[in-house]
LUMLOKOL-601898 format. One record per residue (C-alpha): residue number from 1; x, y, z; residue in three letters. Coordinates in nm, 3 decimals. Layout:
<nodes>
<node><i>NUM</i><east>X</east><north>Y</north><up>Z</up><aa>Ala</aa></node>
...
</nodes>
This chain:
<nodes>
<node><i>1</i><east>0.000</east><north>0.000</north><up>0.000</up><aa>Met</aa></node>
<node><i>2</i><east>0.270</east><north>0.248</north><up>0.095</up><aa>Leu</aa></node>
<node><i>3</i><east>0.475</east><north>0.148</north><up>-0.207</up><aa>Ile</aa></node>
<node><i>4</i><east>0.179</east><north>0.226</north><up>-0.434</up><aa>Lys</aa></node>
<node><i>5</i><east>0.132</east><north>0.566</north><up>-0.272</up><aa>Ile</aa></node>
<node><i>6</i><east>0.506</east><north>0.636</north><up>-0.295</up><aa>Ser</aa></node>
<node><i>7</i><east>0.504</east><north>0.541</north><up>-0.663</up><aa>Arg</aa></node>
<node><i>8</i><east>0.211</east><north>0.776</north><up>-0.726</up><aa>Asn</aa></node>
<node><i>9</i><east>0.391</east><north>1.064</north><up>-0.556</up><aa>Phe</aa></node>
<node><i>10</i><east>0.713</east><north>0.988</north><up>-0.746</up><aa>Ala</aa></node>
<node><i>11</i><east>0.526</east><north>0.998</north><up>-1.078</up><aa>Val</aa></node>
<node><i>12</i><east>0.354</east><north>1.320</north><up>-0.973</up><aa>Leu</aa></node>
<node><i>13</i><east>0.691</east><north>1.470</north><up>-0.875</up><aa>Phe</aa></node>
<node><i>14</i><east>0.843</east><north>1.378</north><up>-1.212</up><aa>Ile</aa></node>
<node><i>15</i><east>0.545</east><north>1.526</north><up>-1.395</up><aa>Ile</aa></node>
<node><i>16</i><east>0.573</east><north>1.850</north><up>-1.197</up><aa>Ile</aa></node>
<node><i>17</i><east>0.949</east><north>1.880</north><up>-1.245</up><aa>Gln</aa></node>
<node><i>18</i><east>0.938</east><north>1.795</north><up>-1.616</up><aa>Met</aa></node>
<node><i>19</i><east>0.619</east><north>1.985</north><up>-1.698</up><aa>Tyr</aa></node>
<node><i>20</i><east>0.769</east><north>2.196</north><up>-1.978</up><aa>Asp</aa></node>
<node><i>21</i><east>0.943</east><north>1.902</north><up>-2.142</up><aa>Ser</aa></node>
<node><i>22</i><east>0.637</east><north>1.675</north><up>-2.118</up><aa>Leu</aa></node>
<node><i>23</i><east>0.415</east><north>1.952</north><up>-2.255</up><aa>Phe</aa></node>
<node><i>24</i><east>0.658</east><north>2.012</north><up>-2.543</up><aa>Asp</aa></node>
<node><i>25</i><east>0.682</east><north>1.638</north><up>-2.622</up><aa>Trp</aa></node>
<node><i>26</i><east>0.304</east><north>1.604</north><up>-2.613</up><aa>Thr</aa></node>
<node><i>27</i><east>0.252</east><north>1.898</north><up>-2.847</up><aa>Leu</aa></node>
<node><i>28</i><east>0.526</east><north>1.769</north><up>-3.078</up><aa>Gly</aa></node>
<node><i>29</i><east>0.366</east><north>1.425</north><up>-3.095</up><aa>Phe</aa></node>
<node><i>30</i><east>0.022</east><north>1.581</north><up>-3.152</up><aa>Leu</aa></node>
<node><i>31</i><east>0.164</east><north>1.796</north><up>-3.434</up><aa>Asp</aa></node>
<node><i>32</i><east>0.329</east><north>1.494</north><up>-3.593</up><aa>Leu</aa></node>
<node><i>33</i><east>0.008</east><north>1.289</north><up>-3.569</up><aa>Ala</aa></node>
<node><i>34</i><east>-0.203</east><north>1.568</north><up>-3.722</up><aa>Leu</aa></node>
<node><i>35</i><east>0.047</east><north>1.618</north><up>-4.006</up><aa>Glu</aa></node>
<node><i>36</i><east>0.036</east><north>1.245</north><up>-4.079</up><aa>Gly</aa></node>
<node><i>37</i><east>-0.344</east><north>1.249</north><up>-4.074</up><aa>Leu</aa></node>
<node><i>38</i><east>-0.343</east><north>1.548</north><up>-4.308</up><aa>His</aa></node>
<node><i>39</i><east>-0.116</east><north>1.370</north><up>-4.557</up><aa>Ile</aa></node>
<node><i>40</i><east>-0.338</east><north>1.059</north><up>-4.548</up><aa>Ile</aa></node>
<node><i>41</i><east>-0.652</east><north>1.268</north><up>-4.606</up><aa>Ile</aa></node>
<node><i>42</i><east>-0.485</east><north>1.453</north><up>-4.896</up><aa>Glu</aa></node>
<node><i>43</i><east>-0.381</east><north>1.124</north><up>-5.057</up><aa>Ala</aa></node>
<node><i>44</i><east>-0.735</east><north>0.986</north><up>-5.016</up><aa>Phe</aa></node>
<node><i>45</i><east>-0.884</east><north>1.305</north><up>-5.161</up><aa>Glu</aa></node>
<node><i>46</i><east>-0.646</east><north>1.297</north><up>-5.457</up><aa>Tyr</aa></node>
<node><i>47</i><east>-0.736</east><north>0.935</north><up>-5.527</up><aa>Gly</aa></node>
<node><i>48</i><east>-1.107</east><north>1.014</north><up>-5.526</up><aa>Ile</aa></node>
<node><i>49</i><east>-1.045</east><north>1.317</north><up>-5.746</up><aa>Glu</aa></node>
<node><i>50</i><east>-0.856</east><north>1.111</north><up>-6.006</up><aa>Val</aa></node>
<node><i>51</i><east>-1.129</east><north>0.845</north><up>-6.005</up><aa>Ile</aa></node>
<node><i>52</i><east>-1.399</east><north>1.112</north><up>-6.052</up><aa>Leu</aa></node>
<node><i>53</i><east>-1.211</east><north>1.280</north><up>-6.336</up><aa>Glu</aa></node>
<node><i>54</i><east>-1.170</east><north>0.952</north><up>-6.525</up><aa>His</aa></node>
<node><i>55</i><east>-1.511</east><north>0.797</north><up>-6.462</up><aa>Thr</aa></node>
<node><i>56</i><east>-1.736</east><north>1.106</north><up>-6.489</up><aa>Leu</aa></node>
<node><i>57</i><east>-1.512</east><north>1.305</north><up>-6.726</up><aa>His</aa></node>
<node><i>58</i><east>-1.515</east><north>1.609</north><up>-6.498</up><aa>Thr</aa></node>
<node><i>59</i><east>-1.267</east><north>1.890</north><up>-6.466</up><aa>Ser</aa></node>
<node><i>60</i><east>-1.048</east><north>1.947</north><up>-6.163</up><aa>His</aa></node>
<node><i>61</i><east>-1.283</east><north>2.213</north><up>-6.023</up><aa>Gln</aa></node>
<node><i>62</i><east>-1.595</east><north>1.999</north><up>-6.069</up><aa>Gln</aa></node>
<node><i>63</i><east>-1.425</east><north>1.704</north><up>-5.896</up><aa>Ser</aa></node>
<node><i>64</i><east>-1.332</east><north>1.925</north><up>-5.600</up><aa>Glu</aa></node>
<node><i>65</i><east>-1.690</east><north>2.054</north><up>-5.573</up><aa>Ile</aa></node>
<node><i>66</i><east>-1.822</east><north>1.696</north><up>-5.566</up><aa>Ile</aa></node>
<node><i>67</i><east>-1.568</east><north>1.603</north><up>-5.297</up><aa>Ile</aa></node>
<node><i>68</i><east>-1.654</east><north>1.910</north><up>-5.084</up><aa>Val</aa></node>
<node><i>69</i><east>-2.027</east><north>1.840</north><up>-5.109</up><aa>Asn</aa></node>
<node><i>70</i><east>-1.971</east><north>1.476</north><up>-5.013</up><aa>Gly</aa></node>
<node><i>71</i><east>-1.756</east><north>1.583</north><up>-4.718</up><aa>Thr</aa></node>
<node><i>72</i><east>-2.025</east><north>1.825</north><up>-4.599</up><aa>Ile</aa></node>
<node><i>73</i><east>-2.291</east><north>1.554</north><up>-4.623</up><aa>Ile</aa></node>
<node><i>74</i><east>-2.072</east><north>1.306</north><up>-4.431</up><aa>Leu</aa></node>
<node><i>75</i><east>-1.994</east><north>1.571</north><up>-4.168</up><aa>Gly</aa></node>
<node><i>76</i><east>-2.362</east><north>1.650</north><up>-4.119</up><aa>Leu</aa></node>
<node><i>77</i><east>-2.447</east><north>1.278</north><up>-4.095</up><aa>Tyr</aa></node>
<node><i>78</i><east>-2.180</east><north>1.206</north><up>-3.834</up><aa>Phe</aa></node>
<node><i>79</i><east>-2.275</east><north>1.521</north><up>-3.639</up><aa>Ser</aa></node>
<node><i>80</i><east>-2.635</east><north>1.400</north><up>-3.632</up><aa>Tyr</aa></node>
<node><i>81</i><east>-2.524</east><north>1.056</north><up>-3.509</up><aa>Lys</aa></node>
<node><i>82</i><east>-2.305</east><north>1.216</north><up>-3.241</up><aa>Leu</aa></node>
<node><i>83</i><east>-2.586</east><north>1.441</north><up>-3.120</up><aa>Ile</aa></node>
<node><i>84</i><east>-2.817</east><north>1.139</north><up>-3.102</up><aa>Arg</aa></node>
<node><i>85</i><east>-2.557</east><north>0.940</north><up>-2.904</up><aa>Ala</aa></node>
<node><i>86</i><east>-2.461</east><north>1.217</north><up>-2.657</up><aa>Leu</aa></node>
<node><i>87</i><east>-2.736</east><north>1.144</north><up>-2.400</up><aa>Pro</aa></node>
<node><i>88</i><east>-2.640</east><north>0.775</north><up>-2.391</up><aa>Arg</aa></node>
<node><i>89</i><east>-2.271</east><north>0.860</north><up>-2.359</up><aa>Ile</aa></node>
<node><i>90</i><east>-2.350</east><north>1.108</north><up>-2.081</up><aa>His</aa></node>
<node><i>91</i><east>-2.552</east><north>0.847</north><up>-1.892</up><aa>Asn</aa></node>
<node><i>92</i><east>-2.273</east><north>0.590</north><up>-1.924</up><aa>Gln</aa></node>
<node><i>93</i><east>-2.009</east><north>0.834</north><up>-1.799</up><aa>Ile</aa></node>
<node><i>94</i><east>-2.231</east><north>0.946</north><up>-1.510</up><aa>Thr</aa></node>
<node><i>95</i><east>-2.307</east><north>0.586</north><up>-1.414</up><aa>Thr</aa></node>
<node><i>96</i><east>-1.940</east><north>0.486</north><up>-1.421</up><aa>Ser</aa></node>
<node><i>97</i><east>-1.837</east><north>0.791</north><up>-1.212</up><aa>Ile</aa></node>
<node><i>98</i><east>-2.108</east><north>0.722</north><up>-0.954</up><aa>Leu</aa></node>
<node><i>99</i><east>-2.012</east><north>0.355</north><up>-0.943</up><aa>His</aa></node>
<node><i>100</i><east>-1.648</east><north>0.448</north><up>-0.888</up><aa>Ser</aa></node>
<node><i>101</i><east>-1.738</east><north>0.693</north><up>-0.609</up><aa>Ile</aa></node>
<node><i>102</i><east>-1.960</east><north>0.433</north><up>-0.440</up><aa>Asn</aa></node>
<node><i>103</i><east>-1.687</east><north>0.169</north><up>-0.467</up><aa>Arg</aa></node>
<node><i>104</i><east>-1.424</east><north>0.400</north><up>-0.317</up><aa>Lys</aa></node>
<node><i>105</i><east>-1.650</east><north>0.516</north><up>-0.036</up><aa>Ser</aa></node>
<node><i>106</i><east>-1.748</east><north>0.161</north><up>0.055</up><aa>Ser</aa></node>
<node><i>107</i><east>-1.381</east><north>0.064</north><up>0.042</up><aa>Ser</aa></node>
<node><i>108</i><east>-1.296</east><north>0.353</north><up>0.274</up><aa>Trp</aa></node>
<node><i>109</i><east>-1.574</east><north>0.273</north><up>0.522</up><aa>Thr</aa></node>
<node><i>110</i><east>-1.479</east><north>-0.095</north><up>0.537</up><aa>Ser</aa></node>
<node><i>111</i><east>-1.112</east><north>-0.014</north><up>0.596</up><aa>Met</aa></node>
<node><i>112</i><east>-0.988</east><north>-0.061</north><up>0.955</up><aa>Pro</aa></node>
<node><i>113</i><east>-0.876</east><north>0.244</north><up>1.151</up><aa>Leu</aa></node>
<node><i>114</i><east>-0.498</east><north>0.172</north><up>1.151</up><aa>Pro</aa></node>
<node><i>115</i><east>-0.502</east><north>0.143</north><up>0.773</up><aa>Arg</aa></node>
<node><i>116</i><east>-0.694</east><north>0.470</north><up>0.743</up><aa>Lys</aa></node>
<node><i>117</i><east>-0.431</east><north>0.638</north><up>0.958</up><aa>Ile</aa></node>
<node><i>118</i><east>-0.154</east><north>0.496</north><up>0.734</up><aa>Lys</aa></node>
<node><i>119</i><east>-0.329</east><north>0.623</north><up>0.421</up><aa>Trp</aa></node>
<node><i>120</i><east>-0.386</east><north>0.970</north><up>0.562</up><aa>Ile</aa></node>
<node><i>121</i><east>-0.032</east><north>1.000</north><up>0.695</up><aa>Ser</aa></node>
<node><i>122</i><east>0.122</east><north>0.873</north><up>0.369</up><aa>Ala</aa></node>
<node><i>123</i><east>-0.074</east><north>1.120</north><up>0.160</up><aa>Tyr</aa></node>
<node><i>124</i><east>-0.005</east><north>1.404</north><up>0.404</up><aa>Ser</aa></node>
<node><i>125</i><east>0.369</east><north>1.337</north><up>0.407</up><aa>Ile</aa></node>
<node><i>126</i><east>0.379</east><north>1.296</north><up>0.029</up><aa>Gly</aa></node>
<node><i>127</i><east>0.190</east><north>1.621</north><up>-0.025</up><aa>Thr</aa></node>
<node><i>128</i><east>0.420</east><north>1.799</north><up>0.221</up><aa>Tyr</aa></node>
<node><i>129</i><east>0.734</east><north>1.680</north><up>0.039</up><aa>Phe</aa></node>
<node><i>130</i><east>0.592</east><north>1.768</north><up>-0.302</up><aa>Leu</aa></node>
<node><i>131</i><east>0.506</east><north>2.119</north><up>-0.187</up><aa>Leu</aa></node>
<node><i>132</i><east>0.846</east><north>2.148</north><up>-0.019</up><aa>Phe</aa></node>
<node><i>133</i><east>1.031</east><north>2.045</north><up>-0.334</up><aa>Leu</aa></node>
<node><i>134</i><east>0.820</east><north>2.267</north><up>-0.557</up><aa>Ile</aa></node>
<node><i>135</i><east>0.882</east><north>2.577</north><up>-0.346</up><aa>Thr</aa></node>
<node><i>136</i><east>1.260</east><north>2.528</north><up>-0.324</up><aa>Leu</aa></node>
</nodes>
């Protein structure tokens, strides 16, 4: 139990000390992922454009207009599906949060007093050391 709490505080300490680096790495990875997604979408769009130009004998501008209209229709369809699914998703998230809170509170109430004292003291000492190291 104390090892788990110590591990959590160590991870929290590393995150606090390396906040700028972790934030920079996260944004760099996000930028790389979005650039890759953009290249994949462009390749897919170009493929559809070439197929439209050869099968329907359209110009470049007409093919782009067809692709944009199809994209708008797909976007509206998926937005409609998302709006229809939001109440169900909200209920699932609320149910899981309430279940987690109930599980933790029942775990806390069933815990013997010496263990509660260990938990409280471990978290208090860990918080004290984190605040001490941050304010150095």
